[in-house]
All heavy atoms as a GROMACS GRO file, in nm:
protein
  646
    1MET      N    1   9.080   9.579  11.318
    1MET     CA    2   9.202   9.621  11.245
    1MET      C    3   9.172   9.718  11.136
    1MET      O    4   9.072   9.696  11.056
    1MET     CB    5   9.266   9.496  11.188
    1MET     CG    6   9.397   9.533  11.110
    1MET     SD    7   9.469   9.386  11.049
    1MET     CE    8   9.633   9.403  11.107
    2SER      N    9   9.240   9.824  11.121
    2SER     CA   10   9.225   9.911  11.024
    2SER      C   11   9.293   9.888  10.892
    2SER      O   12   9.396   9.812  10.892
    2SER     CB   13   9.269  10.053  11.074
    2SER     OG   14   9.199  10.104  11.185
    3THR      N   15   9.244   9.934  10.787
    3THR     CA   16   9.310   9.918  10.656
    3THR      C   17   9.384  10.037  10.625
    3THR      O   18   9.372  10.149  10.682
    3THR     CB   19   9.206   9.894  10.545
    3THR    OG1   20   9.124  10.018  10.524
    3THR    CG2   21   9.117   9.775  10.569
    4GLU      N   22   9.481  10.024  10.528
    4GLU     CA   23   9.562  10.137  10.500
    4GLU      C   24   9.476  10.252  10.453
    4GLU      O   25   9.501  10.372  10.492
    4GLU     CB   26   9.658  10.095  10.386
    4GLU     CG   27   9.759  10.209  10.348
    4GLU     CD   28   9.863  10.167  10.255
    4GLU    OE1   29   9.846  10.068  10.179
    4GLU    OE2   30   9.967  10.223  10.260
    5SER      N   31   9.378  10.237  10.370
    5SER     CA   32   9.291  10.337  10.318
    5SER      C   33   9.217  10.414  10.435
    5SER      O   34   9.198  10.530  10.430
    5SER     CB   35   9.196  10.292  10.211
    5SER     OG   36   9.112  10.194  10.265
    6GLU      N   37   9.176  10.339  10.531
    6GLU     CA   38   9.108  10.400  10.649
    6GLU      C   39   9.206  10.484  10.725
    6GLU      O   40   9.170  10.601  10.775
    6GLU     CB   41   9.046  10.293  10.738
    6GLU     CG   42   8.930  10.218  10.680
    6GLU     CD   43   8.888  10.095  10.762
    6GLU    OE1   44   8.967  10.036  10.836
    6GLU    OE2   45   8.768  10.064  10.751
    7LEU      N   46   9.322  10.436  10.753
    7LEU     CA   47   9.428  10.511  10.817
    7LEU      C   48   9.469  10.643  10.745
    7LEU      O   49   9.475  10.747  10.809
    7LEU     CB   50   9.551  10.425  10.849
    7LEU     CG   51   9.536  10.308  10.948
    7LEU    CD1   52   9.650  10.216  10.940
    7LEU    CD2   53   9.513  10.367  11.095
    8LEU      N   54   9.482  10.629  10.618
    8LEU     CA   55   9.515  10.746  10.533
    8LEU      C   56   9.394  10.852  10.533
    8LEU      O   57   9.418  10.960  10.548
    8LEU     CB   58   9.559  10.701  10.387
    8LEU     CG   59   9.678  10.629  10.380
    8LEU    CD1   60   9.695  10.579  10.233
    8LEU    CD2   61   9.799  10.711  10.419
    9ALA      N   62   9.283  10.798  10.533
    9ALA     CA   63   9.163  10.894  10.539
    9ALA      C   64   9.164  10.962  10.676
    9ALA      O   65   9.132  11.080  10.683
    9ALA     CB   66   9.034  10.813  10.521
   10ALA      N   67   9.196  10.900  10.781
   10ALA     CA   68   9.207  10.956  10.921
   10ALA      C   69   9.315  11.062  10.914
   10ALA      O   70   9.289  11.168  10.974
   10ALA     CB   71   9.220  10.857  11.020
   11ILE      N   72   9.422  11.041  10.852
   11ILE     CA   73   9.530  11.138  10.845
   11ILE      C   74   9.476  11.262  10.775
   11ILE      O   75   9.495  11.377  10.818
   11ILE     CB   76   9.656  11.083  10.778
   11ILE    CG1   77   9.714  10.966  10.868
   11ILE    CG2   78   9.756  11.189  10.743
   11ILE    CD1   79   9.830  10.885  10.800
   12PHE      N   80   9.416  11.247  10.664
   12PHE     CA   81   9.365  11.362  10.590
   12PHE      C   82   9.259  11.435  10.653
   12PHE      O   83   9.242  11.554  10.644
   12PHE     CB   84   9.324  11.320  10.451
   12PHE     CG   85   9.436  11.276  10.357
   12PHE    CD1   86   9.451  11.151  10.308
   12PHE    CD2   87   9.533  11.379  10.326
   12PHE    CE1   88   9.556  11.117  10.223
   12PHE    CE2   89   9.645  11.344  10.237
   12PHE     CZ   90   9.653  11.213  10.199
   13ALA      N   91   9.183  11.356  10.735
   13ALA     CA   92   9.063  11.420  10.808
   13ALA      C   93   9.106  11.498  10.928
   13ALA      O   94   9.043  11.589  10.978
   13ALA     CB   95   8.961  11.313  10.847
   14HIS      N   96   9.227  11.462  10.987
   14HIS     CA   97   9.269  11.525  11.108
   14HIS      C   98   9.419  11.576  11.088
   14HIS      O   99   9.509  11.517  11.154
   14HIS     CB  100   9.260  11.424  11.219
   14HIS     CG  101   9.127  11.362  11.244
   14HIS    ND1  102   9.030  11.434  11.302
   14HIS    CD2  103   9.074  11.247  11.204
   14HIS    CE1  104   8.915  11.357  11.303
   14HIS    NE2  105   8.951  11.253  11.241
   15THR      N  106   9.436  11.665  11.008
   15THR     CA  107   9.567  11.710  10.961
   15THR      C  108   9.652  11.769  11.079
   15THR      O  109   9.777  11.765  11.066
   15THR     CB  110   9.561  11.817  10.850
   15THR    OG1  111   9.480  11.919  10.896
   15THR    CG2  112   9.499  11.749  10.721
   16GLU      N  113   9.584  11.822  11.183
   16GLU     CA  114   9.665  11.881  11.294
   16GLU      C  115   9.697  11.780  11.396
   16GLU      O  116   9.767  11.810  11.490
   16GLU     CB  117   9.588  11.996  11.352
   16GLU     CG  118   9.558  12.106  11.255
   16GLU     CD  119   9.684  12.175  11.208
   16GLU    OE1  120   9.780  12.195  11.288
   16GLU    OE2  121   9.700  12.202  11.083
   17ASP      N  122   9.652  11.658  11.388
   17ASP     CA  123   9.670  11.556  11.490
   17ASP      C  124   9.771  11.451  11.445
   17ASP      O  125   9.758  11.392  11.336
   17ASP     CB  126   9.530  11.492  11.524
   17ASP     CG  127   9.539  11.396  11.641
   17ASP    OD1  128   9.645  11.379  11.710
   17ASP    OD2  129   9.433  11.325  11.664
   18ASP      N  130   9.877  11.428  11.534
   18ASP     CA  131   9.979  11.327  11.497
   18ASP      C  132   9.928  11.182  11.518
   18ASP      O  133   9.986  11.086  11.473
   18ASP     CB  134  10.102  11.357  11.575
   18ASP     CG  135  10.176  11.480  11.540
   18ASP    OD1  136  10.160  11.515  11.414
   18ASP    OD2  137  10.238  11.540  11.615
   19THR      N  138   9.832  11.168  11.599
   19THR     CA  139   9.787  11.026  11.636
   19THR      C  140   9.749  10.935  11.520
   19THR      O  141   9.804  10.828  11.510
   19THR     CB  142   9.665  11.040  11.732
   19THR    OG1  143   9.690  11.112  11.847
   19THR    CG2  144   9.622  10.899  11.776
   20PRO      N  145   9.674  10.983  11.412
   20PRO     CA  146   9.649  10.898  11.305
   20PRO      C  147   9.781  10.868  11.229
   20PRO      O  148   9.801  10.754  11.178
   20PRO     CB  149   9.564  10.978  11.209
   20PRO     CG  150   9.496  11.076  11.297
   20PRO     CD  151   9.598  11.109  11.404
   21ARG      N  152   9.881  10.958  11.224
   21ARG     CA  153  10.009  10.931  11.159
   21ARG      C  154  10.091  10.822  11.232
   21ARG      O  155  10.149  10.738  11.178
   21ARG     CB  156  10.090  11.065  11.150
   21ARG     CG  157  10.039  11.158  11.051
   21ARG     CD  158  10.124  11.284  11.046
   21ARG     NE  159  10.082  11.380  10.959
   21ARG     CZ  160   9.976  11.464  10.986
   21ARG    NH1  161   9.905  11.455  11.100
   21ARG    NH2  162   9.933  11.556  10.895
   22LEU      N  163  10.082  10.840  11.364
   22LEU     CA  164  10.140  10.732  11.453
   22LEU      C  165  10.079  10.601  11.436
   22LEU      O  166  10.152  10.496  11.436
   22LEU     CB  167  10.159  10.782  11.595
   22LEU     CG  168  10.251  10.906  11.614
   22LEU    CD1  169  10.230  10.954  11.760
   22LEU    CD2  170  10.394  10.866  11.588
   23MET      N  171   9.947  10.599  11.426
   23MET     CA  172   9.874  10.468  11.406
   23MET      C  173   9.918  10.405  11.267
   23MET      O  174   9.935  10.284  11.262
   23MET     CB  175   9.726  10.496  11.414
   23MET     CG  176   9.678  10.529  11.551
   23MET     SD  177   9.507  10.570  11.561
   23MET     CE  178   9.420  10.429  11.502
   24TYR      N  179   9.926  10.487  11.166
   24TYR     CA  180   9.979  10.448  11.040
   24TYR      C  181  10.106  10.388  11.047
   24TYR      O  182  10.142  10.279  10.990
   24TYR     CB  183   9.959  10.550  10.940
   24TYR     CG  184   9.996  10.518  10.797
   24TYR    CD1  185   9.930  10.413  10.736
   24TYR    CD2  186  10.096  10.584  10.719
   24TYR    CE1  187   9.966  10.372  10.612
   24TYR    CE2  188  10.126  10.546  10.589
   24TYR     CZ  189  10.058  10.439  10.537
   24TYR     OH  190  10.091  10.409  10.407
   25ALA      N  191  10.201  10.455  11.116
   25ALA     CA  192  10.337  10.405  11.131
   25ALA      C  193  10.342  10.274  11.198
   25ALA      O  194  10.408  10.172  11.162
   25ALA     CB  195  10.423  10.505  11.215
   26ASP      N  196  10.255  10.265  11.306
   26ASP     CA  197  10.252  10.132  11.368
   26ASP      C  198  10.192  10.022  11.277
   26ASP      O  199  10.241   9.908  11.274
   26ASP     CB  200  10.151  10.143  11.494
   26ASP     CG  201  10.197  10.220  11.608
   26ASP    OD1  202  10.325  10.241  11.608
   26ASP    OD2  203  10.122  10.256  11.693
   27TRP      N  204  10.096  10.058  11.202
   27TRP     CA  205  10.033   9.961  11.097
   27TRP      C  206  10.142   9.921  10.993
   27TRP      O  207  10.155   9.800  10.965
   27TRP     CB  208   9.915  10.021  11.024
   27TRP     CG  209   9.852   9.940  10.934
   27TRP    CD1  210   9.760   9.849  10.952
   27TRP    CD2  211   9.884   9.923  10.785
   27TRP    NE1  212   9.720   9.779  10.836
   27TRP    CE2  213   9.792   9.834  10.734
   27TRP    CE3  214   9.963   9.989  10.704
   27TRP    CZ2  215   9.799   9.795  10.597
   27TRP    CZ3  216   9.965   9.959  10.568
   27TRP    CH2  217   9.883   9.864  10.518
   28LEU      N  218  10.219  10.018  10.950
   28LEU     CA  219  10.330   9.989  10.861
   28LEU      C  220  10.428   9.887  10.920
   28LEU      O  221  10.471   9.785  10.857
   28LEU     CB  222  10.401  10.110  10.811
   28LEU     CG  223  10.329  10.195  10.708
   28LEU    CD1  224  10.402  10.337  10.697
   28LEU    CD2  225  10.324  10.132  10.581
   29GLN      N  226  10.463   9.913  11.044
   29GLN     CA  227  10.554   9.828  11.118
   29GLN      C  228  10.504   9.689  11.130
   29GLN      O  229  10.577   9.589  11.104
   29GLN     CB  230  10.582   9.878  11.246
   29GLN     CG  231  10.692   9.823  11.332
   29GLN     CD  232  10.836   9.879  11.290
   29GLN    OE1  233  10.844   9.995  11.275
   29GLN    NE2  234  10.924   9.795  11.279
   30GLU      N  235  10.374   9.670  11.153
   30GLU     CA  236  10.310   9.550  11.162
   30GLU      C  237  10.311   9.468  11.034
   30GLU      O  238  10.314   9.344  11.030
   30GLU     CB  239  10.167   9.558  11.216
   30GLU     CG  240  10.155   9.603  11.363
   30GLU     CD  241  10.017   9.646  11.400
   30GLU    OE1  242   9.918   9.623  11.322
   30GLU    OE2  243   9.995   9.689  11.515
   31GLN      N  244  10.310   9.538  10.920
   31GLN     CA  245  10.310   9.482  10.794
   31GLN      C  246  10.437   9.409  10.755
   31GLN      O  247  10.440   9.317  10.681
   31GLN     CB  248  10.269   9.580  10.674
   31GLN     CG  249  10.135   9.642  10.700
   31GLN     CD  250  10.023   9.543  10.729
   31GLN    OE1  251   9.991   9.457  10.645
   31GLN    NE2  252   9.965   9.561  10.846
   32GLY      N  253  10.537   9.459  10.823
   32GLY     CA  254  10.675   9.408  10.799
   32GLY      C  255  10.737   9.443  10.664
   32GLY      O  256  10.683   9.521  10.581
   33GLY      N  257  10.864   9.403  10.640
   33GLY     CA  258  10.929   9.435  10.521
   33GLY      C  259  11.014   9.552  10.543
   33GLY      O  260  10.987   9.639  10.622
   34GLU      N  261  11.129   9.558  10.469
   34GLU     CA  262  11.220   9.667  10.487
   34GLU      C  263  11.162   9.802  10.449
   34GLU      O  264  11.178   9.895  10.519
   34GLU     CB  265  11.342   9.640  10.381
   34GLU     CG  266  11.452   9.746  10.407
   34GLU     CD  267  11.563   9.724  10.307
   34GLU    OE1  268  11.566   9.621  10.238
   34GLU    OE2  269  11.643   9.813  10.292
   35SER      N  270  11.086   9.815  10.342
   35SER     CA  271  11.026   9.940  10.297
   35SER      C  272  10.924   9.990  10.396
   35SER      O  273  10.928  10.109  10.434
   35SER     CB  274  10.966   9.919  10.160
   35SER     OG  275  10.918  10.040  10.123
   36ASN      N  276  10.842   9.903  10.447
   36ASN     CA  277  10.738   9.942  10.540
   36ASN      C  278  10.801   9.987  10.671
   36ASN      O  279  10.763  10.082  10.732
   36ASN     CB  280  10.636   9.833  10.570
   36ASN     CG  281  10.543   9.814  10.457
   36ASN    OD1  282  10.516   9.913  10.376
   36ASN    ND2  283  10.486   9.696  10.433
   37THR      N  284  10.899   9.916  10.717
   37THR     CA  285  10.967   9.950  10.841
   37THR      C  286  11.043  10.085  10.825
   37THR      O  287  11.033  10.162  10.920
   37THR     CB  288  11.076   9.841  10.880
   37THR    OG1  289  11.006   9.716  10.886
   37THR    CG2  290  11.138   9.864  10.998
   38ALA      N  291  11.095  10.106  10.716
   38ALA     CA  292  11.166  10.231  10.685
   38ALA      C  293  11.062  10.351  10.683
   38ALA      O  294  11.089  10.458  10.740
   38ALA     CB  295  11.247  10.232  10.559
   39ARG      N  296  10.947  10.328  10.612
   39ARG     CA  297  10.847  10.431  10.616
   39ARG      C  298  10.790  10.460  10.753
   39ARG      O  299  10.765  10.574  10.786
   39ARG     CB  300  10.733  10.390  10.529
   39ARG     CG  301  10.771  10.383  10.378
   39ARG     CD  302  10.657  10.326  10.292
   39ARG     NE  303  10.539  10.405  10.292
   39ARG     CZ  304  10.417  10.358  10.256
   39ARG    NH1  305  10.408  10.236  10.219
   39ARG    NH2  306  10.318  10.439  10.260
   40ALA      N  307  10.774  10.364  10.835
   40ALA     CA  308  10.728  10.382  10.974
   40ALA      C  309  10.825  10.471  11.046
   40ALA      O  310  10.789  10.558  11.119
   40ALA     CB  311  10.705  10.248  11.039
   41GLU      N  312  10.960  10.433  11.033
   41GLU     CA  313  11.053  10.500  11.112
   41GLU      C  314  11.062  10.646  11.059
   41GLU      O  315  11.076  10.741  11.140
   41GLU     CB  316  11.195  10.439  11.087
   41GLU     CG  317  11.310  10.512  11.154
   41GLU     CD  318  11.442  10.449  11.134
   41GLU    OE1  319  11.461  10.350  11.063
   41GLU    OE2  320  11.542  10.505  11.200
   42TYR      N  321  11.051  10.666  10.933
   42TYR     CA  322  11.050  10.806  10.871
   42TYR      C  323  10.937  10.881  10.938
   42TYR      O  324  10.963  11.001  10.967
   42TYR     CB  325  11.036  10.789  10.718
   42TYR     CG  326  11.033  10.926  10.654
   42TYR    CD1  327  11.151  10.998  10.629
   42TYR    CD2  328  10.916  10.977  10.614
   42TYR    CE1  329  11.148  11.117  10.569
   42TYR    CE2  330  10.910  11.109  10.551
   42TYR     CZ  331  11.025  11.174  10.529
   42TYR     OH  332  11.009  11.299  10.468
   43ILE      N  333  10.820  10.829  10.933
   43ILE     CA  334  10.695  10.906  10.991
   43ILE      C  335  10.733  10.939  11.134
   43ILE      O  336  10.707  11.065  11.166
   43ILE     CB  337  10.579  10.829  10.974
   43ILE    CG1  338  10.535  10.810  10.832
   43ILE    CG2  339  10.463  10.878  11.061
   43ILE    CD1  340  10.437  10.701  10.807
   44ARG      N  341  10.775  10.851  11.215
   44ARG     CA  342  10.798  10.876  11.364
   44ARG      C  343  10.914  10.991  11.370
   44ARG      O  344  10.899  11.078  11.458
   44ARG     CB  345  10.841  10.742  11.434
   44ARG     CG  346  10.728  10.657  11.445
   44ARG     CD  347  10.771  10.536  11.530
   44ARG     NE  348  10.657  10.435  11.525
   44ARG     CZ  349  10.664  10.317  11.463
   44ARG    NH1  350  10.778  10.279  11.392
   44ARG    NH2  351  10.562  10.233  11.462
   45LEU      N  352  11.015  10.978  11.289
   45LEU     CA  353  11.126  11.079  11.304
   45LEU      C  354  11.080  11.217  11.260
   45LEU      O  355  11.116  11.312  11.321
   45LEU     CB  356  11.240  11.036  11.215
   45LEU     CG  357  11.325  10.923  11.258
   45LEU    CD1  358  11.421  10.868  11.156
   45LEU    CD2  359  11.395  10.955  11.388
   46GLU      N  360  10.993  11.218  11.153
   46GLU     CA  361  10.946  11.350  11.112
   46GLU      C  362  10.859  11.410  11.220
   46GLU      O  363  10.853  11.536  11.239
   46GLU     CB  364  10.863  11.330  10.974
   46GLU     CG  365  10.957  11.318  10.859
   46GLU     CD  366  11.050  11.436  10.833
   46GLU    OE1  367  10.994  11.541  10.809
   46GLU    OE2  368  11.166  11.422  10.825
   47ILE      N  369  10.770  11.324  11.280
   47ILE     CA  370  10.681  11.387  11.383
   47ILE      C  371  10.771  11.439  11.500
   47ILE      O  372  10.748  11.543  11.553
   47ILE     CB  373  10.582  11.277  11.440
   47ILE    CG1  374  10.475  11.254  11.325
   47ILE    CG2  375  10.512  11.324  11.566
   47ILE    CD1  376  10.387  11.142  11.349
   48ALA      N  377  10.868  11.363  11.546
   48ALA     CA  378  10.952  11.403  11.655
   48ALA      C  379  11.032  11.527  11.615
   48ALA      O  380  11.042  11.616  11.693
   48ALA     CB  381  11.057  11.285  11.688
   49PHE      N  382  11.076  11.533  11.489
   49PHE     CA  383  11.151  11.655  11.438
   49PHE      C  384  11.061  11.775  11.454
   49PHE      O  385  11.105  11.880  11.492
   49PHE     CB  386  11.201  11.640  11.300
   49PHE     CG  387  11.277  11.752  11.251
   49PHE    CD1  388  11.409  11.766  11.278
   49PHE    CD2  389  11.220  11.848  11.162
   49PHE    CE1  390  11.484  11.868  11.237
   49PHE    CE2  391  11.295  11.957  11.128
   49PHE     CZ  392  11.429  11.970  11.152
   50ALA      N  393  10.935  11.764  11.404
   50ALA     CA  394  10.839  11.877  11.406
   50ALA      C  395  10.819  11.927  11.551
   50ALA      O  396  10.806  12.040  11.575
   50ALA     CB  397  10.711  11.843  11.344
   51ARG      N  398  10.811  11.836  11.644
   51ARG     CA  399  10.789  11.866  11.784
   51ARG      C  400  10.908  11.930  11.845
   51ARG      O  401  10.904  12.026  11.926
   51ARG     CB  402  10.746  11.740  11.864
   51ARG     CG  403  10.612  11.694  11.835
   51ARG     CD  404  10.578  11.572  11.910
   51ARG     NE  405  10.447  11.523  11.884
   51ARG     CZ  406  10.403  11.400  11.921
   51ARG    NH1  407  10.478  11.321  11.995
   51ARG    NH2  408  10.277  11.367  11.887
   52ASP      N  409  11.034  11.875  11.821
   52ASP     CA  410  11.155  11.924  11.879
   52ASP      C  411  11.205  12.045  11.819
   52ASP      O  412  11.278  12.122  11.884
   52ASP     CB  413  11.256  11.810  11.871
   52ASP     CG  414  11.229  11.689  11.945
   52ASP    OD1  415  11.140  11.694  12.035
   52ASP    OD2  416  11.291  11.585  11.925
   53PHE      N  417  11.183  12.075  11.689
   53PHE     CA  418  11.242  12.186  11.626
   53PHE      C  419  11.123  12.270  11.542
   53PHE      O  420  11.119  12.257  11.420
   53PHE     CB  421  11.350  12.147  11.520
   53PHE     CG  422  11.454  12.074  11.586
   53PHE    CD1  423  11.454  11.929  11.587
   53PHE    CD2  424  11.558  12.140  11.643
   53PHE    CE1  425  11.566  11.866  11.647
   53PHE    CE2  426  11.663  12.078  11.700
   53PHE     CZ  427  11.669  11.942  11.704
   54PRO      N  428  11.027  12.329  11.621
   54PRO     CA  429  10.917  12.392  11.556
   54PRO      C  430  10.954  12.518  11.477
   54PRO      O  431  10.883  12.554  11.387
   54PRO     CB  432  10.826  12.436  11.672
   54PRO     CG  433  10.914  12.442  11.788
   54PRO     CD  434  11.036  12.345  11.763
   55GLY      N  435  11.074  12.581  11.496
   55GLY     CA  436  11.109  12.696  11.423
   55GLY      C  437  11.190  12.658  11.296
   55GLY      O  438  11.216  12.550  11.267
   56HIS      N  439  11.234  12.763  11.239
   56HIS     CA  440  11.316  12.748  11.108
   56HIS      C  441  11.459  12.795  11.121
   56HIS      O  442  11.520  12.799  11.023
   56HIS     CB  443  11.248  12.832  10.996
   56HIS     CG  444  11.108  12.780  10.961
   56HIS    ND1  445  11.088  12.653  10.894
   56HIS    CD2  446  10.985  12.830  10.992
   56HIS    CE1  447  10.953  12.641  10.878
   56HIS    NE2  448  10.895  12.749  10.936
   57ARG      N  449  11.500  12.813  11.246
   57ARG     CA  450  11.638  12.858  11.269
   57ARG      C  451  11.738  12.734  11.255
   57ARG      O  452  11.708  12.627  11.298
   57ARG     CB  453  11.651  12.914  11.405
   57ARG     CG  454  11.566  13.041  11.421
   57ARG     CD  455  11.591  13.115  11.544
   57ARG     NE  456  11.699  13.208  11.513
   57ARG     CZ  457  11.749  13.283  11.597
   57ARG    NH1  458  11.716  13.277  11.727
   57ARG    NH2  459  11.839  13.370  11.570
   58TRP      N  460  11.846  12.764  11.190
   58TRP     CA  461  11.952  12.661  11.177
   58TRP      C  462  12.021  12.634  11.312
   58TRP      O  463  12.045  12.732  11.381
   58TRP     CB  464  12.048  12.696  11.066
   58TRP     CG  465  12.144  12.581  11.045
   58TRP    CD1  466  12.130  12.475  10.954
   58TRP    CD2  467  12.264  12.550  11.107
   58TRP    NE1  468  12.227  12.393  10.962
   58TRP    CE2  469  12.321  12.435  11.052
   58TRP    CE3  470  12.346  12.625  11.218
   58TRP    CZ2  471  12.442  12.377  11.099
   58TRP    CZ3  472  12.455  12.570  11.252
   58TRP    CH2  473  12.504  12.447  11.190
   59SER      N  474  12.055  12.507  11.338
   59SER     CA  475  12.141  12.482  11.447
   59SER      C  476  12.207  12.341  11.410
   59SER      O  477  12.151  12.270  11.335
   59SER     CB  478  12.064  12.472  11.581
   59SER     OG  479  11.987  12.355  11.588
   60ALA      N  480  12.319  12.318  11.465
   60ALA     CA  481  12.394  12.192  11.443
   60ALA      C  482  12.303  12.073  11.489
   60ALA      O  483  12.298  11.968  11.429
   60ALA     CB  484  12.523  12.194  11.518
   61LYS      N  485  12.235  12.095  11.601
   61LYS     CA  486  12.144  11.990  11.657
   61LYS      C  487  12.038  11.957  11.563
   61LYS      O  488  12.002  11.850  11.533
   61LYS     CB  489  12.094  12.023  11.789
   61LYS     CG  490  12.026  11.914  11.869
   61LYS     CD  491  11.987  11.950  12.010
   61LYS     CE  492  11.911  11.837  12.070
   61LYS     NZ  493  11.875  11.873  12.210
   62ARG      N  494  11.968  12.070  11.507
   62ARG     CA  495  11.864  12.053  11.409
   62ARG      C  496  11.919  11.982  11.276
   62ARG      O  497  11.846  11.892  11.230
   62ARG     CB  498  11.806  12.193  11.374
   62ARG     CG  499  11.692  12.190  11.286
   62ARG     CD  500  11.636  12.343  11.267
   62ARG     NE  501  11.505  12.336  11.218
   62ARG     CZ  502  11.477  12.328  11.090
   62ARG    NH1  503  11.568  12.313  10.991
   62ARG    NH2  504  11.341  12.332  11.044
   63ALA      N  505  12.026  12.025  11.236
   63ALA     CA  506  12.086  11.967  11.111
   63ALA      C  507  12.115  11.819  11.132
   63ALA      O  508  12.090  11.729  11.046
   63ALA     CB  509  12.213  12.031  11.072
   64GLU      N  510  12.162  11.780  11.249
   64GLU     CA  511  12.194  11.638  11.281
   64GLU      C  512  12.062  11.566  11.286
   64GLU      O  513  12.058  11.445  11.240
   64GLU     CB  514  12.267  11.623  11.417
   64GLU     CG  515  12.300  11.486  11.453
   64GLU     CD  516  12.407  11.427  11.354
   64GLU    OE1  517  12.492  11.498  11.303
   64GLU    OE2  518  12.404  11.308  11.339
   65ALA      N  519  11.952  11.617  11.341
   65ALA     CA  520  11.833  11.551  11.350
   65ALA      C  521  11.764  11.526  11.211
   65ALA      O  522  11.683  11.440  11.200
   65ALA     CB  523  11.726  11.625  11.434
   66ARG      N  524  11.805  11.601  11.110
   66ARG     CA  525  11.755  11.588  10.976
   66ARG      C  526  11.823  11.478  10.894
   66ARG      O  527  11.763  11.417  10.795
   66ARG     CB  528  11.769  11.711  10.888
   66ARG     CG  529  11.686  11.822  10.937
   66ARG     CD  530  11.541  11.796  10.938
   66ARG     NE  531  11.485  11.760  10.814
   66ARG     CZ  532  11.386  11.700  10.793
   66ARG    NH1  533  11.310  11.647  10.889
   66ARG    NH2  534  11.340  11.662  10.668
   67LYS      N  535  11.938  11.438  10.938
   67LYS     CA  536  12.018  11.330  10.860
   67LYS      C  537  11.947  11.199  10.845
   67LYS      O  538  11.931  11.148  10.734
   67LYS     CB  539  12.151  11.306  10.926
   67LYS     CG  540  12.254  11.421  10.901
   67LYS     CD  541  12.388  11.392  10.960
   67LYS     CE  542  12.470  11.511  10.943
   67LYS     NZ  543  12.607  11.483  10.998
   68ARG      N  544  11.900  11.128  10.936
   68ARG     CA  545  11.840  10.997  10.940
   68ARG      C  546  11.707  11.006  10.851
   68ARG      O  547  11.697  10.921  10.762
   68ARG     CB  548  11.813  10.942  11.070
   68ARG     CG  549  11.745  10.804  11.070
   68ARG     CD  550  11.838  10.698  11.014
   68ARG     NE  551  11.766  10.567  11.016
   68ARG     CZ  552  11.799  10.468  10.932
   68ARG    NH1  553  11.896  10.484  10.848
   68ARG    NH2  554  11.723  10.364  10.947
   69PRO      N  555  11.614  11.099  10.873
   69PRO     CA  556  11.504  11.098  10.784
   69PRO      C  557  11.534  11.122  10.642
   69PRO      O  558  11.475  11.067  10.557
   69PRO     CB  559  11.420  11.220  10.841
   69PRO     CG  560  11.468  11.248  10.979
   69PRO     CD  561  11.607  11.195  10.984
   70GLN      N  562  11.633  11.208  10.618
   70GLN     CA  563  11.680  11.227  10.476
   70GLN      C  564  11.732  11.105  10.404
   70GLN      O  565  11.702  11.072  10.290
   70GLN     CB  566  11.770  11.341  10.462
   70GLN     CG  567  11.698  11.485  10.493
   70GLN     CD  568  11.806  11.601  10.504
   70GLN    OE1  569  11.927  11.574  10.526
   70GLN    NE2  570  11.757  11.714  10.488
   71ASP      N  571  11.811  11.035  10.487
   71ASP     CA  572  11.868  10.904  10.442
   71ASP      C  573  11.756  10.809  10.407
   71ASP      O  574  11.763  10.738  10.305
   71ASP     CB  575  11.967  10.848  10.542
   71ASP     CG  576  12.102  10.933  10.560
   71ASP    OD1  577  12.123  11.014  10.469
   71ASP    OD2  578  12.168  10.907  10.664
   72LEU      N  579  11.661  10.797  10.497
   72LEU     CA  580  11.555  10.699  10.474
   72LEU      C  581  11.475  10.745  10.348
   72LEU      O  582  11.438  10.657  10.265
   72LEU     CB  583  11.458  10.698  10.599
   72LEU     CG  584  11.510  10.623  10.712
   72LEU    CD1  585  11.421  10.655  10.836
   72LEU    CD2  586  11.506  10.472  10.690
   73PHE      N  587  11.444  10.870  10.334
   73PHE     CA  588  11.373  10.911  10.228
   73PHE      C  589  11.448  10.891  10.094
   73PHE      O  590  11.386  10.832   9.998
   73PHE     CB  591  11.352  11.074  10.235
   73PHE     CG  592  11.254  11.122  10.127
   73PHE    CD1  593  11.121  11.110  10.128
   73PHE    CD2  594  11.310  11.178  10.010
   73PHE    CE1  595  11.038  11.157  10.029
   73PHE    CE2  596  11.223  11.228   9.908
   73PHE     CZ  597  11.092  11.212   9.919
   74ARG      N  598  11.568  10.915  10.084
   74ARG     CA  599  11.652  10.890   9.965
   74ARG      C  600  11.649  10.738   9.937
   74ARG      O  601  11.645  10.694   9.818
   74ARG     CB  602  11.789  10.944   9.973
   74ARG     CG  603  11.807  11.098   9.956
   74ARG     CD  604  11.951  11.130   9.937
   74ARG     NE  605  12.012  11.142  10.063
   74ARG     CZ  606  12.022  11.232  10.153
   74ARG    NH1  607  11.948  11.346  10.118
   74ARG    NH2  608  12.087  11.238  10.264
   75ALA      N  609  11.670  10.656  10.032
   75ALA     CA  610  11.680  10.511  10.016
   75ALA      C  611  11.551  10.447   9.981
   75ALA      O  612  11.544  10.340   9.897
   75ALA     CB  613  11.738  10.442  10.138
   76HIS      N  614  11.439  10.498  10.017
   76HIS     CA  615  11.310  10.429   9.993
   76HIS      C  616  11.202  10.512   9.926
   76HIS      O  617  11.087  10.461   9.913
   76HIS     CB  618  11.255  10.389  10.132
   76HIS     CG  619  11.348  10.294  10.208
   76HIS    ND1  620  11.340  10.155  10.176
   76HIS    CD2  621  11.436  10.309  10.303
   76HIS    CE1  622  11.436  10.095  10.247
   76HIS    NE2  623  11.492  10.193  10.325
   77TYR      N  624  11.240  10.625   9.865
   77TYR     CA  625  11.148  10.695   9.784
   77TYR      C  626  11.100  10.619   9.662
   77TYR      O  627  11.185  10.560   9.600
   77TYR     CB  628  11.206  10.836   9.739
   77TYR     CG  629  11.116  10.914   9.656
   77TYR    CD1  630  11.014  10.979   9.704
   77TYR    CD2  631  11.143  10.914   9.516
   77TYR    CE1  632  10.923  11.050   9.627
   77TYR    CE2  633  11.052  10.987   9.432
   77TYR     CZ  634  10.952  11.055   9.490
   77TYR     OH  635  10.860  11.123   9.411
   78ARG      N  636  10.983  10.618   9.643
   78ARG     CA  637  10.929  10.553   9.525
   78ARG      C  638  10.813  10.637   9.468
   78ARG      O  639  10.743  10.707   9.517
   78ARG     CB  640  10.886  10.412   9.541
   78ARG     CG  641  10.785  10.390   9.651
   78ARG     CD  642  10.745  10.245   9.669
   78ARG     NE  643  10.699  10.224   9.800
   78ARG     CZ  644  10.606  10.148   9.827
   78ARG    NH1  645  10.533  10.093   9.736
   78ARG    NH2  646  10.562  10.130   9.955
   0.00000   0.00000   0.00000
């Protein structure tokens, strides 16, 4: 089992790879709690958003995809 510091180190060591971020999201989910669950969902949504909308052009679909991550961020930012 990895610790949070090990997972964060892997994220920083492999900045172009989503796998450590997804592993961290899984770890957060396993820890339980509303805040951890929200952080895990936020990470997964941000990764999906980056994959689905790689450009910077505005579209209604892109704007809709931003709503949930923004709501999570506002609700759980600390």
